[in-house]
C-alpha positions as CSV (number, residue, x, y, z in Angstrom):
1,M,-84.9,-2.2,36.0
2,R,-87.3,-1.6,33.1
3,L,-85.5,-0.4,30.0
4,L,-86.6,0.8,26.6
5,V,-84.3,0.0,23.7
6,L,-84.7,1.7,20.3
7,E,-82.5,-0.2,17.8
8,D,-83.5,-1.1,14.3
9,D,-80.6,-3.5,13.5
10,P,-82.1,-7.0,14.1
11,K,-78.9,-8.7,15.1
12,L,-77.6,-5.9,17.4
13,G,-81.1,-5.3,18.8
14,S,-81.6,-9.0,19.7
15,W,-78.1,-9.2,21.2
16,L,-78.8,-6.2,23.4
17,E,-82.2,-7.4,24.5
18,N,-81.0,-10.8,25.4
19,G,-77.9,-9.5,27.2
20,L,-79.9,-7.0,29.3
21,R,-82.5,-9.7,30.1
22,Q,-79.8,-12.0,31.3
23,E,-78.7,-9.2,33.7
24,G,-82.2,-9.3,35.2
25,H,-83.8,-6.3,33.4
26,V,-87.2,-6.0,31.9
27,V,-86.7,-4.9,28.3
28,D,-89.1,-3.3,25.7
29,R,-87.4,-3.1,22.3
30,F,-88.6,-1.1,19.4
31,E,-87.3,-0.6,15.8
32,D,-89.4,2.5,15.0
33,G,-88.8,5.8,16.7
34,R,-92.5,6.6,16.7
35,D,-93.4,3.4,18.6
36,A,-90.7,4.1,21.1
37,L,-91.9,7.6,21.7
38,I,-95.5,6.5,22.3
39,A,-94.2,3.8,24.8
40,A,-92.0,6.3,26.6
41,M,-94.8,8.8,26.9
42,D,-97.3,6.2,28.1
43,Q,-95.2,4.0,30.5
44,S,-92.5,4.4,33.1
45,Y,-88.9,3.4,32.4
46,D,-85.8,3.5,34.4
47,A,-83.6,4.3,31.4
48,L,-83.8,4.7,27.6
49,I,-81.2,3.3,25.2
50,L,-81.7,5.0,21.8
51,D,-80.1,4.6,18.4
52,R,-80.1,7.9,16.5
53,M,-80.7,6.6,12.9
54,V,-83.9,4.6,13.0
55,P,-87.1,4.5,10.9
56,G,-90.2,6.5,11.6
57,L,-88.7,9.1,13.9
58,D,-85.0,9.4,14.6
59,G,-83.6,9.0,18.1
60,L,-82.7,12.7,18.5
61,S,-86.3,13.7,17.7
62,V,-87.6,11.1,20.2
63,I,-85.5,12.5,23.1
64,K,-86.3,16.1,22.2
65,A,-90.0,15.3,22.2
66,L,-89.7,13.6,25.6
67,R,-87.8,16.5,27.1
68,E,-90.4,19.0,25.8
69,A,-93.1,16.8,27.5
70,K,-91.1,17.1,30.8
71,I,-90.2,13.4,30.8
72,A,-86.8,13.2,32.4
73,T,-86.1,9.5,32.1
74,P,-82.3,9.0,32.0
75,S,-81.2,8.3,28.4
76,L,-78.2,7.1,26.5
77,F,-77.5,7.4,22.8
78,L,-76.0,4.2,21.3
79,T,-75.0,5.2,17.8
80,A,-72.3,5.2,15.1
81,L,-72.6,9.0,14.7
82,G,-69.4,9.8,16.6
83,Q,-68.2,13.2,15.3
84,V,-67.9,15.9,18.0
85,D,-70.8,17.9,16.5
86,D,-73.0,14.8,16.6
87,R,-72.2,14.2,20.3
88,V,-72.8,17.8,21.2
89,E,-76.1,17.8,19.3
90,G,-77.2,14.7,21.1
91,L,-76.3,15.9,24.5
92,R,-77.8,19.3,24.0
93,G,-80.9,17.6,22.6
94,G,-81.6,16.0,25.9
95,A,-79.5,12.8,26.1
96,D,-77.6,12.1,29.3
97,D,-74.8,10.0,27.9
98,Y,-73.4,9.0,24.5
99,L,-71.8,5.6,23.6
100,L,-70.3,4.9,20.2
101,K,-70.7,1.7,18.2
102,P,-68.9,-0.7,18.4
103,F,-68.9,-0.9,22.2
104,A,-68.3,-3.3,25.0
105,F,-71.4,-4.6,26.7
106,A,-69.7,-4.2,30.1
107,E,-69.3,-0.5,29.5
108,L,-72.9,-0.2,28.5
109,L,-73.9,-1.8,31.8
110,A,-71.6,0.5,33.8
111,R,-73.0,3.6,32.1
112,L,-76.5,2.4,32.8
113,D,-75.6,2.0,36.4
114,V,-74.3,5.6,36.6
115,L,-77.3,7.0,34.8
116,T,-79.9,5.3,37.0
117,R,-78.0,6.2,40.2
118,R,-78.0,9.8,39.0
119,G,-81.6,9.8,38.0
120,T,-82.7,8.1,41.3
121,A,-80.8,10.7,43.3
122,Q,-82.5,13.5,41.5
123,A,-86.0,12.1,41.4
124,S,-86.4,10.2,44.7
125,P,-84.5,9.1,47.7
126,S,-84.5,5.4,46.8
127,S,-84.9,2.9,44.0
128,V,-88.0,1.4,45.5
129,L,-91.1,0.6,43.5
130,R,-94.3,0.4,45.6
131,A,-97.8,-0.9,44.9
132,G,-100.2,-1.1,47.9
133,D,-98.4,-2.7,50.9
134,I,-95.8,-4.4,48.8
135,S,-92.4,-2.9,47.7
136,I,-89.4,-4.0,45.7
137,D,-86.0,-2.4,45.6
138,L,-84.9,-2.5,41.9
139,H,-81.2,-2.1,42.7
140,K,-80.9,-4.4,45.7
141,R,-83.4,-6.9,44.1
142,T,-85.3,-7.3,47.4
143,C,-89.0,-7.5,48.2
144,E,-91.0,-6.6,51.3
145,R,-94.6,-6.8,52.3
146,K,-96.0,-5.4,55.5
147,G,-92.4,-5.2,56.8
148,Q,-91.6,-8.8,56.0
149,T,-88.8,-9.7,53.6
150,L,-89.9,-12.1,50.9
151,D,-87.3,-14.4,49.3
152,L,-88.0,-14.2,45.5
153,N,-85.8,-15.9,42.9
154,P,-84.8,-13.7,39.8
155,K,-87.7,-14.8,37.6
156,E,-90.3,-14.3,40.4
157,F,-88.8,-10.8,41.1
158,L,-89.1,-9.9,37.4
159,L,-92.6,-11.3,37.2
160,L,-93.6,-9.2,40.2
161,E,-92.0,-6.1,38.8
162,V,-94.0,-6.5,35.5
163,F,-97.2,-6.8,37.5
164,M,-96.4,-3.8,39.8
165,R,-95.8,-1.6,36.7
166,S,-98.9,-2.8,34.9
167,N,-101.2,-0.2,36.5
168,G,-104.2,-2.6,36.5
169,R,-103.8,-3.7,32.9
170,V,-104.3,-7.3,32.0
171,Q,-101.1,-9.2,31.4
172,T,-101.5,-12.0,28.9
173,K,-99.5,-15.2,29.1
174,T,-97.8,-14.2,25.8
175,A,-96.8,-10.8,27.1
176,L,-95.4,-12.4,30.3
177,L,-93.4,-15.0,28.3
178,E,-91.9,-12.3,26.2
179,R,-91.1,-9.8,29.0
180,V,-89.9,-12.2,31.7
181,W,-88.5,-15.2,29.7
182,N,-87.9,-13.7,26.3
183,M,-89.9,-16.5,24.7
184,S,-92.4,-16.5,21.9
185,F,-95.8,-17.9,22.7
186,D,-95.8,-21.6,23.2
187,P,-99.2,-23.1,24.2
188,T,-97.5,-26.2,25.6
189,T,-95.4,-24.5,28.3
190,G,-96.6,-24.1,31.8
191,V,-93.7,-21.9,33.0
192,V,-96.0,-18.9,33.5
193,E,-98.5,-20.7,35.5
194,T,-95.9,-22.5,37.6
195,H,-94.0,-19.2,38.5
196,I,-97.2,-17.3,39.2
197,S,-98.3,-20.1,41.6
198,R,-94.9,-20.0,43.3
199,L,-95.1,-16.2,43.5
200,R,-98.6,-16.3,45.0
201,G,-97.3,-18.7,47.6
202,K,-94.8,-16.1,48.7
203,I,-96.7,-12.8,48.4
204,E,-100.3,-13.9,49.0
205,K,-100.5,-17.1,51.1
206,P,-98.7,-15.8,54.3
207,F,-101.1,-12.8,54.3
208,G,-104.4,-14.6,53.5
209,D,-105.4,-12.5,50.4
210,K,-105.1,-12.4,46.6
211,L,-103.1,-9.8,44.6
212,I,-102.8,-11.7,41.3
213,I,-106.2,-12.3,39.8
214,N,-106.7,-14.8,36.9
215,K,-109.0,-13.4,34.2
216,R,-110.1,-16.5,32.5
217,G,-109.4,-16.4,28.8
218,S,-107.5,-13.1,29.1
219,G,-104.6,-13.3,31.5
220,Y,-103.7,-11.9,34.9
221,V,-104.4,-8.6,36.7
222,F,-102.4,-7.4,39.7
223,V,-104.6,-5.7,42.3
224,P,-102.5,-4.2,45.2
225,A,-103.9,-4.5,48.7
226,T,-105.3,-1.2,50.0
């Protein structure tokens, strides 16, 4: 799944991001509410994890703005504000769930599963993401093209998910390293090129075409087959 995390505590935010990535999710983390709101307005997420007390724009204002814009992405408040009035205010403001700090990571994962199952049932009959003639099931972690099942390893699956969600935008090597491998830019690593080559061998070579285009000096663009 692709998740947005709004958490301004560096230690907790990093721990959350790393834990969710290890579970196979694509994570965009923000420390400022305004940045998170812009991202949630502009891109598609499977779920939002929001702290209430953050700089720029508090989490409650973020979720209220999203609901006013008719964006119904499932959301969970992860906060230390645990009084009954706080929880009621958060849920009435548009949040779907409320988890108090400190918390167990296993419980966070369980609540995310419930939220996304509920959101999927309301919004569409499946958890399938499609682009052209290729599709991936975000829950089953399976991939198909033209009716053929493609065997992708976890990193290849995440890489393809990022490409399929990119809507034609160039994906730089740095961005791919951060989103798929949670790594800062390292000019000596060939991990991106290696995995893209392997991914191409599975989603392109058997079908005799190209979906991932190398833009020299810029990055990569995913062009679904029509």
